[in-house]
N, C-alpha and C positions, 0 to 999 in steps of 0.2 A: 295822805296829802300833807305837804308842808306849806305853811302860810305865814307871811310876815304881818299882814294887815288885812282887814276885811273891808269890803266896799260899803259905802254909806247906804243906809236903807232909804235914803231920799230918792234913789233911782227906782225904787219899787213902790208900788201901790199897796204893798202888803205881801205877806209870806205866800199867800195863795197865788199871787201873780207870778212869783218866782217858780213855783212848781208848775204853774200852767205854761211857763216858757220852755220847760224841759222837752215836751213833745216836739216843739219846733226844732230844738237842737237835734233831737234824735232823727227827725225826718230829714234834716239837712245833711246829716252824716251818712245815713243809710241810703238816701237817694242819690248821693253823689256818685259819679261814675268810677271814682277811685278814691283811695285814702287821702292823697294830697288834695284832691278836689273837695273832699269832705272837710279837711282842715281849713281850706280856703273859704268854704261856705260858713264855717263857724266863725272865722275871723270877721267876715263881712257882717254877720248878724250881731256879734258882740261889739263890733266897731260902731255899728249904727245905734245900738241900744245902750251900751255901757261905756262908750268912748274908749274902746280897746285900741291901743296904739299899734301893737305888734303881737304876733303869735309865733313862737319858736318851738318846733318839734324836733327833738333830738333822739335818734335811735342808737341803742347801745352798740350794735354791730356795724355801724356805718360811720364813716369819717366826715360826712356832710350833715349839715342841719338844714331843715326847711324853714326859712325865715320869711314869714308873710308880713307885709306884701313885698319884701325886698328880694326874694328869690333864695336859691341855695347858696350857703356859705360853708367854708371850711370850719369845722368845730374849733380848731385851735385859733382861728381868727376872730372868734366871738366870745371873749371872756365874760364872766358874770358881771363884774363891775360895769361893763359897757351896757349890758342889758338893763341894769338898774338905772343907769344914767339916762336912758331913753324915756323913762316915765317916772311918775311919782310913786307908783306902787307896782310890785311884781309878785305874782303868785305862781309858784312852781308846783306842778302836780305830776305824779307818776302815772304810767298807763294802768296801774292797778294789778292786783294779784291774778285776776282772771285772764289777763292777756298772756299770750304765748311768747311775746317778745317783751323786752325791757326797754324803757325809754322815759324821757321827761318832756313835759309840756309847760312852757313858760308863758304866762299871761301878763302882758305889760299894759297898764292903764295910764291915761294921761294925767290924772290927778289922784290924790290920795282919797280913798273912800273910807267911810266908817265901816267898822267890822259888821259884817252881816253873815250870819251862819248859813242862811239860805243861799246866798251867792257863792259862798265857798263850796257848799255841797253841789251846786249846779256846775261850777267849774271842775270839781272833782269828777262828777258824772260825765261831763263833756270830755275830760281827759281819758276816762275809761272807754268812752265810745270811740275816740280816736285810736286808742290802743287796740280795741277789738277790730276796728276796721283795718288798721295796718297789719294785725296778726292774721286776719282773714285773707287779706290780699297776699301776704307772704305765703300762707298755707296754700292758697290757690295757685300761686306761682310755682311753688315746689311740686304740687300735684301735676301741674301742666308739664313741668320739666321731667318729672318721673314718667309721666305718660309718654312724653316724646322720646325719652331714653328707652322706655320699654318698646315703643313702636319701632325705633331704630334697631333695637336688639332683635326684635321679632323679624323685622325685614332682613337683618343680617343673617339670622339663623335660617330663614326661608331661602335666602339667596345661596347660602352655603349648602343647604340641603339640596337645592335644585342643581347646583354645580356638581354635588356628589352623585345625584341621580343621573346627571348627564355624562358621567365619566364612563363612556362606552368606547372601548378601543376600536370597535367596529365602525364608529362614526366620529372620528376625531374632529373634523371640521365643525360638526354640530356642537361638540363639547367646547371648543375654543370660542365659537360664536356666543354660546350661552354665557361663558365667563365674562366676555366684554359687555354683553347686554345687561346682565345682572349687576355687574360692578358699576356701570354707568348709572343705573337706576338707584342703587343704594347710595352712591356718592353724590346724587343730584347733579351729575355731570352731563354735559351735552355731547361729549365725545370720549371714547375709550379705545385703546389699541393694545394689541399684544404682539410683541416681537420676540422671536426666538433666535438663538445663535445657530449658525450653520455648522456642518460637520467639522470644518477646519477652524472654527472659532475666530474667523477674520471679519465677519460681517453679520448684521442682523437682518432677518427677513420678517416682513409684516405678514402674519398668518391669520389674524382676525381683527376686525375693527367695527366700531359702532359710531355713527355720526360722521364718518369719513367717506369720501368717494370710493366706490367699489373698485375703481381702476388701480387703487394703491395696493390692493392685496397682492402678496407675493413679491412686492418690491423689496429690493435689498439696499442696505445702507452700511457703509463701512463704519467700523467702530469709532474712527477719529472724525467722523463727519456730522455727528449729531449729539443731542443731549442723552439719548438712550445709550449710545456707545460709551459716553462718559460715566453713566451709572454702572454699566457692565464692568468697565475698567476699575472703577473705584469700589464697587460693591456696596455703595451707600445710597439711600433714597434721596430724592431731590424734591423740594417744595418751592414752587415759583408763584409769587403773588403779583408780580408785575412783569408781563412778558417783554416789555420794552427794556427792562433791566435784567433779563434772564441771562445766565452765563452760557448762552449759545455760542458755539464756535463760529469764528469768522466765516462769512459766506453762507451761513445757515439762513433758511427762510424764517421770517418773523411775521406771525399773523396778529394784526392789531385787534382782531375781534376776541382773541383769547385773553381772559382776565387773569386766570390762575391755572396752574398745572401741578400734578403730582406724578412722579415716576418712582417706581419701586423695583429693585432687582428681585428676580425669582431664583431662589437658591434651593438645591436639593439637600438631602440629609448630610452630604459631605461638604456642604457650603460651596459647591460648584454652581456658578451662575448659569442658568438655563436661558434666561431672556429678561425682558423688561415689560412690566404692566404699567400703563400710564392712563390718566384721566385728565380732562380739561373742562373748564367752565368758561362759557362765553359771557361777555358783558351784556347786561348789567347784573349778572348773578353774583351772589356773595362769594368772596374769595375763600379758598381753602385755608384752614388753619391747622395747628398742630394736632387738635383733636381729630380732625378729618384724616390727618396723616396716620394717626394711630389706628383708626378704623380701617383705613386703606391697607395698612400693613397686614391686617387679619385676612382680607381678601387676597392679598398677594401671597401670603403663606399658604392658604388653602389652594390657590391656583397652582403654586409651585408643587404642593403635595399631589394635586391631581395630575399635573404634568409628569412628575416622577413616577407615579403609579401607572400612568398611561405608557410612559416609555419603558418601565419595567415590564409591564404586561406585553408590550410590543416586542421587547427584547426576548422575553421568555418564550413568547409565541414563535419568534423567528428562530430562537435557539432550538425549540422543540422541532420546528420544521427542518432546521439544519441537521439535528440529530436523526430525524426520520430519514432525511436524504442520505446522511452519512451511513446509517444502518443499512438502508437499501443498497447503497453503493458498496459498502463493505461486504455484504453478502454476495453481491454480484462479483466483486473482485476475488473474494476467497474461493468462490466456486469455479474460478478460471485458473487452470494450471498451465496452460500454454502461454509462454512469455509474450509472444507477439500478439496473440488475442487479448491478453491482459493489458498490454500497453495501448492497444487500439481502444479498448473499452475504457481505460483510465482517461485517455485524452477526450473521448467523446463525453464521458460523464462530467468531467471538469467544465467543458464548454456548456453543457446543458444545465448542470446543477449549480456550479459556482457562478456561471454567467459570463465567462470569458469567450469572446468570439473566436479567438485564435489561441492555440496552445500547442506545445511541442514537448516531447519527453526525450531527454538525452540520457543514454545509459553508458556507464563506464565500460570501456573495452577490456578484454581479458588481459592485455598488456598494461593496463592502468595508466596509459599515457595519453588518453584521449577520451572524450565523451561524444559518442556517436548518436545521431538521431535515430530512434527506433520507431516512433510514431508521431504524427502531427495532424493538425486540423487548422485550415485557414491560411497556412503559410504556403508560399510557392514551392513546388517540388524541387526546382533548381537550387533554391536557397538551402533546402533541407539535405542536400547532398554533402554539405560541408559540416565538419565537426564543430563543436563548441570550442572557441579558442581557449586552450588550456595554458595557464600560466600560474606560477606559484601564488602570485598575488590574487588572481581571480579565484582560485580554489579557496584561498584563505578568506577572501571577502565573502564567498558564498557559504563555505563550510562553517565559519565561525558565527554565522547568523543564527539567532535562536528560532527563527521561523522564516516565512516568506518575506522578502524585502523588495523594495521598489528602487530601481535604478533609473535616475533621471539624467540623461546625457548632458543636459544643460547645467546641472548642479551635482557633479559626482561627490560621493560622500567618503571623505578620508581615504582616497585612493591615490596611488602613485600615478604619475603622468602616463606611464606605459600601460598600466592596468586600465585606467580610465579610457585611454585611447583604443585599446583592444575592445573593451565593452561598447564603446561608442561606435566603433566600426561594425560590431556585431549587431547593435540596435539599428544602425543605418541600413545594413543588409536586410534586416527583417522589415524595414520600413516603419519602425515604431519610434515614437518620441518618449515613451514611458514603458519600461519593461518590469515584469514581475519575475524574480528568480527565487525559486523555492528549492532548498536542498532536501533530498530524500535520503534518509539514513537507514542503515541496517541495524540489527540488534546490538552490534558493538559500537554504535554511534558513528560509524564511518560513512561519509558521503559517497554513495555509489551511483547516484542518479540526480539529475537536475531537471526541474520543470520550469519551462519558460512560457509566459502568457502575457497578453496585453489586451487593451480595449480599443485598438486603433480604428477598427471598422465602425464601431458604435460611437466613437468620438465622445466618450464619457470618462470621467475620472475613475481611478481605481479606488473603490470604497473600502473602508475598514472591515465591513461585513464580508466582503469577498476574501480579504486576506485572512480573516479569522476562520472562515470555512475552508479555505485552501490549506491553512496550517493543520487543521484537524484532518483534512482529506489526505494530505501527503504522508501523515503518520501512518494511516491505514494502508496507503499505497506502498510505503516502504515495506511493511510486513507482507503484503500480498506479493510484491515483486521478489522479495527474498524467499518467500515460500515457493513461488514459481521456479526461481533459480534452484532452490534446494530440490524441488520435485524433478526438475530436468536432470540435475546432477544425480539424484537418487535413481531416476529412471535410466539414465546412462549407465550408472554403476550396476544397476540390476541387469540391464541388457548385457553389459560387459561380463558380469558374473554369470549370467545365463549362457552367454557364448563360451566363456571360459569353462563353465561346467560341462557344456555340450562337447567342447573340444577335449576336455579332460576325459569325459566318458568315451569319446571316440579313440583317444590315445590308449586308455585303459583297455578298451575292447580290442584294439588292433595289436597291442604288444603281446609277446609270448611269455611275459613274466607275470606270475600270479601276485596280486597285491591284495592284502586283507588289512582292514583297520578294525580295532576293537576299542571299546570304551574302558573307563576306569574299572569296571566290574568284570572285564575280560569277555564281554559279549561282542561277537562279531557284528559290526554294523554295515560294512560295505566290503564288497569283493568284486573282482572282474572275472570275465568268462574264462581267462587262462587258468583259473583255479581248477576247473574241471579237467583241463588238459594235463595239468601237472600232477594234481592230487587224486584225480579220478572221482571227485565229489562235485556235484553241480553247485553253481553259485547260489541258487535259491535255497538249497539245503544248508549252506554254510551260514547264511544270514540268520541271526537270532540264536545260534548255538554258541556255546562257550569255547574258548581255546582249548580247555582240557578235553572237551568232547571231540574237538577236531583232532587233537593229538592222538586220542585213543583210536580213532578211525584209521590212522596212518599205519602202514605196514613197515614199521621201523623197529629196531631192537628196543627193549625196555630201557636200556641204559641211555640210548639216544633220546627217548621220550623225556627222561628225567632232565637231561641236559637242556632239551628244548624248553621245558617248563621253567627251569632256572633262568635261562636267558630272557624269556619273556617277562618274568617277574622282576628281574633286575632292571630291565629297560623301562618297565612301567613305574617302578618306584623311584629310580634315580634319573631317568631320562638318558642314560648312557646307551650309545648305539653299539650293537654287535653286528659285525660285518663278516660275510663270506664264511659262515659256518656250514660245512658240507655234511649232508646226510644221504645215505643210500636208501632208496625206496624200492620195495619189492611188491609187485602186484601179480596176482595169480594169472598165469598164462601170458605174461608180457615180459619183455626184456627189463632188467633192473635199470633204474635211473639214479643219477646222482644230482641232488638238488642243493643249491647254495641258498642259505637262509640269512636274510638281513632283518634285524630287529632294531627298532628305534622308538623312543618315547614320543608320545603325542601330548604335549603340555596342555593342561586345562587352566582356565583363569583362576587366579588366587593360588591357594595352597592345596587345591584338590588333587587327589591322585590322578596321574596322567594315564591316558590310554596308550595303545601301542599300534605301530604299523609294521606288518610283516610282509616281506618281499621274498618270494620263492622263485628261483630261477633254475630252469633245467639246464645243467651244465654238462650233460652227458657227452655231447659233441665236443664241448670245450675240453673235457678230460681226454677224450680220444685224440683231439688235435694236439693237446699238450704231449701226449705220448708219442704221437707221430712226429711232432717237432723234435722231441728228444731223440727219437730214433734217427731222424734225418741229420741231427747234429752229430750223432755217433757215426752215421754214414759219411758225413762230410769229413769228419776226422779220418775215417778209413780212406776216403777218396784222396785226401791230401797225402796220407801215408802211401797209398797206392801210386799216386802220381810221382812221388819221390822215388819209390821203388822202380816204377816203370822207366823213369828217366835213367836211373842207374843201370837197370837191366838193358835198356836200349843202347846205352853207351857201351856196355860189355858185349852185346850181340854183334855190333859192327866188326870188331876185330875177329870174333869167332867165325863170322860168315866169311870174312876175307881170307882167314887162314884155311878154312875148310875148302874154299874154292881153289886156293893155291895147291892144297894137298890133293884135291881131285884132279887138277890139271897134271900134277906130277905123276900121279898114279896112272892116269890115262896115257901119259907120254911113254910110260914103261909097259903099257899093255896090261896093267893090273885092274882088277875089278874095283868099282867105286860104290858099292852098295851102301856101305856105312856113311860115306860122305853125303850121299843123297838123303839118307835119313837125317843126318845132322842139319843139312840145309833146309829140309822140310820143317824140322822142329824150330829152327831159327826163324823161318818165315812165320810159323804160328805164333812164336813169342813176339815177333815184331808186330804182327797184327794185333795181338792182345795188348801190348804196351801202347799201341796207337789208340785203341779204343779207350784204354784207361786215361790216357792224356786228353782225349776228346771229351770224355765224361767229366773229368775233373776241371778242365779249363775250356769250356765252350766259347766259341768265338761269337761276338755280338752280331745280331742280324743287320743286314743292309737291305731294307725293303725296296722293292721295285714293283711297278705296275705289271700285273700278270693276268693274262687271259687264262683262267683256270682250266678250261676244257682243252685248249691247245697245249698248255703246259703238261697236263697229265698224259696226253697222247705222245708227246715228244719224249717225256721221261720214260715211259714204258717201252719205247722203241730201243733204248739203250739196254733194257733188261730182257728184250725178246730172245736173245740166244739162250739165256738161262731158262726161259719158259719152254723154248723148243727142245732143249736137252731133256727136260722132264716130261715133255709131251703135254704141257698144260694148255688148256683152252682159255683164252681171255675173252671176257664179256664186258661191254661198256654200257653204262647207264648215266649219261651226262645230260644235265639240263641245259637247254639253250633257249634264249641267250641268258647269260649271267653277268652281273656287274663286275667291273674289274676288281682284282684283289691286290692289296698291298702286302707283299711278303718277300722274304729272302729266297730266291730260287734255289740257291745251293742247299740251304737248310731244308727247304721243302722237298728237294730231290733226295736228300739223305734220309728224310722221314719215310718217303715212299719206298726207297731201296730196302730199308730195314723191315718195313711191314711186308713188302712183297717177298723178300727173302724168307722171312718167317713163315709166310703162307705156303711158299713152294716146299720148304722143308717139312711142313706139317702134312702135305698131301703126298700120296703115292703117284706113280706115273699115271698120266691121262686124267689128272684132276681138272677142276674148273675154278677159275679165278674171275671174280667180278669187281670191276672198278666203277664206283658211282660218285657223282658230285651234284650238289644242288645248293641254291641260296634260299634261306628262310628269312623273308623280310620282316616277319613279325618279331623274330628274335635278333635281327641284324647280325646274321652269322652265316658262314659257309660250312657245309657238311661234306666231308670226303669219307667214303666207306671202302674198305678193302675186305672182301668176303671170300672165304675158301670153303671147300667141302671136305676138309681133312678130318682128323680124328677128334678135334675139339680140345677144350681145356677142362681139366678137372676142377670142380668147384673149390676145392681147397687151395688151388693154385691161382685163382683169379686175383686175389689180393697180393700175391707174392711176385707175379711175373713182372711187375713194374719196379720191383726193388732191385738194386744193383747186385750183380753176381748170382742172381737166381735164374736158373735155366732148366729146361726140361729135355735138352739134347745132350748127348754124351760129350760132344766137342764144343758146346756153346760157352760163350764167356759170361752171359747174363748181363750184358751192358747195352744191348741193342735197344730194347724198350725203354730203359732209363734214359738213354740218349734222346729217344723220341720225345719223352716227357719233358726233358730240359729244353729241347728246341721249341716245343709247343708253348712252354711257359714264357719263353722270350717273345713269342708272338701274341701272347695273351690268350692262347687257346688251351684246350685240354683234350684228353682221349678217353674213350670208353670202350669196353669190350663186352660183347654179348656172345655167349657160347653155351652149347649143350654138349655133353660128352657123346662122341660118335657122330655129331651132326655139323661139325665144322665150327668156324669162329668168324665173327665180324668185328673188326676194329673200326671205330667211328671217330673221326677227327673233327673237332669244332674249332673254327678260326673266325676271328672278327674281321671286318673289312680292312682294318689297318691295325698294326701292332701298337700296343700302348707304349708310353714313355717309361723305360725301365730305370729303376734306381740303380745307382752304382753300388753293387754288392758282390762280394766274392762268392756267395753261396745262396742263390735263390732257392727258397724252401718250398716244395710242393705242398699243397693243402689237400688233404684227403676228405672227401665228402662221403660220410658214412651212409649206407643204405643203397649206394650205387657204385659200380665199379668204374671210377673215373678219377682223374687227377686234374686239379685246377691250378693254373699258373698264377692267378691273382687271388 
């Protein structure tokens, strides 16, 4: 304690009285309701007892002093000289070391007192009592503040815990309502609301409220129409302590009952605003302050976290549901290989899973110039008969899209006027104001199908979730459609290959050429049935054996076997083809054959040794035909030479005959014998007939076909030859089919054929022979058959192949040109002749004629074709 002077002991009745006064001071300080009241009680007691003028209490951590009885003053406004001027004596005491706060107590008396140790000690004790009282009050205040802070913190944690416990995605309305109720309770607010942004982020929707009318729930407010929208746009919280002065947009409703408000934006981890949480206090409640705003921010952060978790859980759950749907749909699509069934299922699943009431699938046509509807649901059938309007801009607009896109006819996106007009007309035809166009791509990234959908019948907007699911869906759909197309192509290819294989098998089975294929090891893998006919080895025995084994089984010379092996090996190693290598084959008990061998390589993938293909063709008839053609060419040369000789001889015979006739008349006029002239004339006639036949054989006249009734023609023609038959006493028999269709033939040629055949028959028979003429039509073969049959001596077997050759005759005076002329005339009519004869049993010449002769080529020498195995000549 510091002291300038002591009070006079005259004021005391003794030292004991001073100490007796201390309990009164203690009682006054302790019983006072507060420390300032205790100081005021001390002042009053000392004023009454010791003429105390004023009491000044100065706290070290405050800028105010408590000046009794004058009230609180600023410390700077009360300098010490002023205090001293107020009285004769000033005693300044500290609170004492026991006090938890520091401060000074100034005692100002009205007059100077004598020094009294007891008074000084009493004032020092009184100062200490005040210090203790102020310290106790300060400690109590701090304890109360700490208790209040703890209570608030506990309530905050309880509210946060309750909000966390209420974060149940299955009951979102309950969660939101819990948020607003707990927030209002913690902030001592009478109203609380939670507004969330819509999907398009253009307006706020009230989703939960406390202390507001229930009819406001789900009400929407555009961002530019309220304070909450301003908070969303700015991303900053707002504290309003005077609703009348609030920055509410013009036209907004102002509630005079609201004293203060706080609005805080709800942001997720990416700082995207989800909504606004707001609280309000009504008058006369205390206004919100910055500390309240800090506490409110905690609730807003936890609310945003709860909303983010809720949305994440909802999104994950929706994504899982989408994945399950997509998996089920993918399995359904992959299991379908028929394109039309796949398209129908695709459209149905999009309507049921994605949620579009109307959907259509357009598939690119084979010519790639149009997208035709293949399946649809909800759209009129008459509209679906038209293709999707194809334009370079439309395809570019759809194909360049990264996924499903929305076409709004009212607001086309970066499209030319023509493209926008086409799509607008297409949307109008579908009766839709908003179209979804989704490109479907193949594995090469090419757009080969387009999906069209809308929500017209439900009158709902197209949601992002629908587009996301549709994007995932069309990716799987593209794979499924491409697989279906590939399956159809593969099935078509397999069916084509199967038909081609069956056709090849039929061809291989039907041809008379043996075909064998061997692998790179020389093992025969395939062969056709003609192998058995040509090689005498069954096809089943050929398969699986080696070419060397096959060659050893063939009856060919060893030298030919070696050549055969070398040809096969060369073709297998180099791929070089060996054509028309001829080999004779000799089989026991059978006629020898000549076989043409073709060998070619059968390339294998890579550099592997190739297999071989062997083709064996029986060319025995071809060899015989070549020989016959060669013989006919020689005969043609002979015929041309004979024609020239006949012409020259015929020219020489005319003057010989004329001279002989003149000589004969001269001899007869003189009565001389003319035996030699008769002989000369007879020989000249024979030579003339021979030269005529030679000329007729070498230069036949072309036919002039006419319609002939064959039965009547034969009877008329035989009447001209009846004298010859009567001279030899030949009996004629007829066997004519009636009726017969008309025949197109040259009557002169046909009569000449009959004359030659009948003359040969008469010459082959003795007198009183029998001749039979038969004729019939065979409709199954489309041919006429004429038979000239006699009962003469017959034809020797060795002469059957020779009698149709020129200058071959069995009669002493025959020219050997009659039957060759018959063959030539029949060739010109497209017919042929056959002979059937046994020695001593007569002969039957059988003529075959088509209903009309063929168109003949202009050739100087028609060559007859000999068919081996039967005695006939063919003109074609």
